[in-house]
N, C-alpha and C positions, 0 to 999 in steps of 0.2 A: 688566374694565374698572369702576370705580366711577362711575357716570355724575354730573353735576353735583347737588348735593343742595341750594343755596342758592336759597332761592325768591326772594331779593331780588337776584340778579345781572343785572347791564345787558347788555342788548341793543344792539346797534350796527348798525342795518340795512346791507345792501351797498347803496352807489350802483347806479343804476337805469340802463340801456342796453342793447345787442347782446348777446344770448348769447354770441356767439363773434365773435372777428374776422375770420373769414370773411366775416362781412357787409359787411365794409368794401370800399373797393377795392384796397386791398394791405394784406396782413398785414404789421403792425409789426414790426419785427425789433427785438431788444433785446439787449443787454449786460449780464450780471447780474457783479458782479466781487466775489467772496468767496463761497466754498461753506462758510460756516458758518450756524447756523440763521437769521440774517436774510437771508442769500442765499438759501438753499435754500427759504426760506418765500416770498421774492419770486418765485423763478423759478416755484413752484408755482402761486400765485396766477396768473401772466400765462401759462402753458403751459396750465393749465387751461381758457383763455378764447381758446385759438388762438393767442397770440401766439409768433413764432418767438425763439426762446430759446438765448443761447449764454451757459452759465456758466464763468467762468474761477476757479479755485481755484490759489493760490501752493504749496500743500503738493501731495504725492502722496495724499493723504487728504480725504474731506468730513468734515463737523461742525464745523470751527473748535475752540474752544475743547472743545467737546464732542465731539471726534474720537476715534481710535484708529489706531493704525498696527502693523503687525507688528514684532516684535523675537524674539529667540533666546536661550534660556539657555546656560548654560557648556555643559551636556550636547546641546546641539542641539534642544531642546523648543522649538517655534514657541510664541509668545504672543502678546498683543495688550497694546499699551501705551497708556496715555492720560494726561492731565493732573491725573484724579482724580475723587474723587466727584462728582456731580451728584444734587441732588434734584427730583423731577419733582412738586412739589405739585397737588395736585388742582385748585385755584384757578388753573394755569395754562393757562387754557381754551383760547387760541389756539395755544400750543404744541401741546398735546394734540389738536387741530383737525389741526395739520399731520400728526402721528405717525398718527391716525385713517385716513389717506389709505391707508396700507398695511398698516394693523393696526387695523380697524374696532373691534374690541373691546379694543385696546390690552394684548393677551394678553401682547406681550412686554415688559410692565413688570411688576414685581412689588411687593408693597406691602412695606415696612419698618416692622414692629411699633412701634419707639420709636428716638430716637435720644438718649439721655442725655447730661448735659453735667455735666462735674464739675472743681472746681475745685483749685487746691493744696492746701487744706486737707481735701481729699476729699469735701467736700459735693457731692451730686448733684442736680439737678432731670431731670425726664423730662416726655414730652409724652404717654403713653400713659396713656388713662383719661379725659381732660378733655372737659368737655362741648366741643360743636360752635359754640354760639351765643355770639356776643358780647353782652355782655361778660363773660358768665360763664365764657367760655375763659378770659380773661388774668386776670380774678378768682381763679378757681381755681388757676392756675398761681402766681401769687403767694402765695395764703395757705398753699399746700402747699409753697414750697419753703424749705430750709433757710436761705437767704440773706436771706428777705424776711419780715418780721413783721409782726403787726399794729401794732405802733407804727410801723413804717417805713409803712405805709399811711396809716396817721393824719397823719403827717409831712410827706407828700408835698404840694408846692404846688398847689395844685387850681387854680388861676387859671392859674398856668404851665403847668401839665400838660393844658389844655384841647385845645391843637391835636392831639395825639395821640390824642383821641377824636371830632375833629371834621374827619379829613384829607378835602380835596378838593384835586386836582389842578386847575390850577395854584396855587389858593389858598394851599396848605400851602407853597410856595416863597416867596411874598410875606410869611409870617409869619416863617418859620424858617431862609430860605436864608442870612442873615445871618450866623448861629453855627455853630460847629462843633457835633457830637455829644455830646462828652465836656462841653464847656460848659453845653450845655442840659440833661444829665441831672444836672449838678450842681445847677444853677437849681432845678430841680423837687425837688431833695431825694431824687434816689434813691439808695439804699443804694447804697455802693461794691462789696459783695461781690455784691450780686445784679445790678450791671453787669456784670461778667465773665461770669455766666452768659446771663442773660436778654437782654442787648443788645448786648454786645461779638461774638455769634455772628452778629449782623445786621450790623454794621459790617464784621465780618471776612468776610462773603461778598460785601462788595467789595474785599475784600484791602487795608482801609486801616485804619488806626488811628482809633478815635471821635475823637481830637484833629485829624483831617485829612479827616474826612467832614462833609457839610454837615447838620445837624440835620434840615433837611427831606427830605433822603433816609432818614434813618433813621425819621422818622415815616410816610414811606409804606411803607416796609417792614412797621412794626408796623400799618399798617392793612390791608395785603394780607393777611398772616398771622395777624392776631389780629381787631381790633376791626371791619375791614371784610367780613371773610368767614364765613360759617358753613359753610364746605366742610373743617374741621377742621385738626389741625397736623401731620398726618403725611402721608409720602410714599412715592412710589412712585420705584423704579430698574429700570433697563434689566437683564433676565435674561440677557443676554447681552453681550458687550463692544458698545461702541455701534455699531462698522461693522458688525457682524451683526443687531444689533437693529434699528437704526433707519435709519443713513445707506444701505448698500448697498441695501435695499429701495426707499428714496426714490429712490435712484440709476436703478434700473430703472423705475419709476415715472415719472420725468420723462422718460428715454430713450423709454420707449412714448408718451408724449405728444408726441414728437420734439424735444426740447432737445438740445442738444449740450454735453455736459460735458467741461471740459479740465483736467484736473488736472494739476498741475505745470506749470501756465502761469500766471506773474505778468504784471500788466497796469503797465505804467511810466507812461503818459501817457494823457491824452484831448484830444482838440484838438475844441473845437464847430464846425461849419461849418451851412451852411444847413440845415435841416431834420433835424438831427441830429449826429453824433460820429463822429470818428474815434477809436477804440481800438487804439492799437498800429498805425494804418494802416489798420484794418479798418472798413467803413461799419456804423454802427447808427441806427436812429433813436430809439432812448432807451437810456440807461444809468442801472443801480441800482449804487449803490457800497453795498455789504452787507459791507464789510472792517473789520478791527479799526482802534482809534484810530492807531496806527503805519503801517500803511498807507492809510489815509486821508489822513493828513498827507502822507506820502510822493507819492502820486497827484497831491495837488491843487498841493503845492509844485513838482511837474514837470510841471503842465499850466497855464502862466500865462495862457491867454485864459478861464480857466473863471470864472463866477461874478462876484461884485463884489467890491472891497475890503474891504469890512465881513465879507461872508460868509466870505472865506478867511482873514481875520485869525480868526474865531471857530473854524474849523477847525484851524488852526495852534495855538490855545489851548488845544484839547483836552489833557488830561494824562493819563498813565497812572498807576494805582498801584504801591506799592513792590513790586519783586519776592518771589516765593514759591517755596519748593522743594517738589516732590513727589518720596518716596522709595517704593519697592516693593519688598519683599524677599518672596523664597519660601524659607520656612521648613521644615526636615527634621520638623516636628512641630506638632501642632495646638494653636492658643491654646485656652484654656479653654472648656469648654461655654457656661458664661454669658455669654461675653463678645458684646456687641450687635455688631451688622452696622456700625455708625457710632457714633463716641463724640468727640462735643465737649469742649475743655478751654477751661480759663479761668484765666489767673495760672502757666500753666507752660510759659513760652518756653523755647526758640523752638516747640514742638510747639503746633498747633492742634487737630489731629483725627487719629482714628487709625480707618481703614478695614478689615475683615476681608472681603475680597473672596469668600471660598470660603461665606459666609454666604447671599449671594445672586447671584453672578454664575455661570452655569453653566460657562464655560471653566476659572475657578479652582476652582470645587467638583470639577470632573472630574480636576483636576491633584492637587487635594490627597487625593481618593479612590484615586487611582493612587500616591501617592507617601506617603501617610500625612502629609502636612504641611498648611501654611497659608500662604495669600497674604495679605500684612498691608501696608498702604500708610499713610505717616504724610505730613502735611502740615505745613510750616513757613513762616511769612511773612519770609523773610529770603531776602539772597541770599548770603549768607557759608556757607562750607564747615561745614554745620550736620550733616552727617550722623550723628557719633558725639553727638553732643548729643540729636539724634530719637531715635536707639536707646536711650540712656541713659532716655530718659522713657519709651519702650515698655518697656524692661524693669522700670522701677519700677511702672508702671500695670498691666502684665501679666505678672509675674515669672517664669512658666512658659517665657516668651521668652527668659530670659537665657541659658540652657543650648544654645540651637538654633541647628544649623549653618544659616548662610545658604548656600543651593543657587543662589541668583539675585538680582542685584540692579541696580535701574534708579533713576537717580536727575537729576531735570530741576529746572532753574532757569527761570523763564520770567518776563517783565514787561511785558505786552500786554494787561492788563485795566484799563478806563477809571477813572479817578479821578473823583468829584464832590465838588467842594472847595467851600467857603463861598463863596457869591455868583457860582457856576459857573452856574445854570440859565438865567438871563435871555441869557446869550450862548451857549447850546448851540444846534449847529445842528438843525434841524427836518429832516423827512422831504423837505417840500418846500424845493427852493433856487431862488435868482435866476435858476438858468440852465433855461429851458425844456427839458423834457424828460431832465433830470437829478434822480434823487431819492436820498436816501440811507436805511439800514437799519443797525440794532443796538444792544446796548445801551447807546451811549454817544449816542444819539440824542434828542432831546427828542421827547415824546410827552405830550398833556395826560389821560391815563389812569391810575389806580392800578396802574402794571407797574412789574418792576424784573427784572434778570439774562435768564435765558432766556426768561422772557414777553415782556420788552422787545425783545428780538431777534424774537420771532416778530410780536409786534404791529405793529413798525414794518415787518417785510419785508411783512403784509398791506397795511398801509397804503401803503406803498411801490408795490406792485402795483396796489392799489387807485386810487393818484392817478393813475397813467401810463393804467390803463384807461378811467377817467371823461374823462380829456383827448381820448380816442379814442372817447368815446361809447359804451363797452364796459362790460357789468355788471360789479362788483366782488364782494367775498366781506364776509358777515356779520363783526362781532367780538363778544365777549363780554369782560367786567370784573366785576372786584367792585364793588360799589355806591361811586361817587364822590363820597360824603359819609360823615359819620357817622352810626352806625346808630340810636343814643341820641338822640332828639328834646330831651329836654330840657337835654342837654349842649351838643347845636346852640344852643337858644335861649340859653343860659348865654352861649357863645362870643360870639353876636352884640351 
């Protein structure tokens, strides 16, 4: 494991209290709805303090959007399918703390040396070899980029661009949540070509076009990865499929703590009652809703006695990002030896990225070694039937695949990722709700820390557990984050 290297990372102490819920007159019984990162984190935080936990997961597998499940190739070979590539950045402190419960050295993660980005004109940016410390990391990236010249740097509107270097949450939302990311980048004279490579990769991490994404969310991402953290711009990925590397060991850990894990079990409604809730008729003292946006809206709509009218409206107002396609191919020959594990693209619609799984994942590597082939995955952010177009892009970028025979293929289309639209932050539901004993967790949930994506899911999971534990007088769990302010004092003073 690469330990945290940022000397300025923020430590958020755990709430005080009894070390174990066994010190209470009665152990609280809690339902955690959703077995993704947020729900698993909340369940871990509660079970480690002696709370009786029952985790409900609609799917047959854990991990949510970072989960995996068994499939079979035409020749009968068993494989593990997932929704695609996930980057475990080193500044994902709270997610990595969860994974360390079963893998203290994080040895089941493996580093990715680089993730180049290429546009339709063949221009390539890379992240390898950059300095870790802000602002030199972003400056070096811009100056060596083929899409960003010294003249472009001088043309930037420094006054309007200041929020990018002075991010603090929630202040950045007060400054930029009223404008979309594309308009903001235009207003600061950010070069169009560089947007495709340097910034669209962030907006597409939210499965959204820059014109549909809050500029504040983009600025928070820029702070998390570039100007707010000295952990560097590279990341790790699981060395085996998600279930084997991450979630099966965590499920065993939770079961060992006494948790009851019920996969393949959907929750339909909650009914508040004196001192607790009925979850589909079963009695619990508290509930964590750690499900995705469609699930949260569905359960809330089916539970008319839950919360206040304003809170229910805020949940109903949560939106999902446009659909995306994941297409995985098992090919009868290898891709070129110089191909990276992950390649991001810009201006090459409908393709967003290419992953070569046998470069980093053990199951795919063993299949490739046995067959002489390769396992390649394509992402496209559209719901249309774009398999042929995605394949054409692959053949253009990696010509050696054009003559390959496809030994197996799986194509998924999903539409359940949260959208962070212009003006959405103020009404976004938070971890704490108006309903005593009910808390929320997930990457769609508001938290006033500079986190995003999987790290926001894990952070809200810990906070959901801490909120319930604190209410019972039981000790919580510490959190960490990148600094919640810009790291360049002069720019901070200029911004003021």
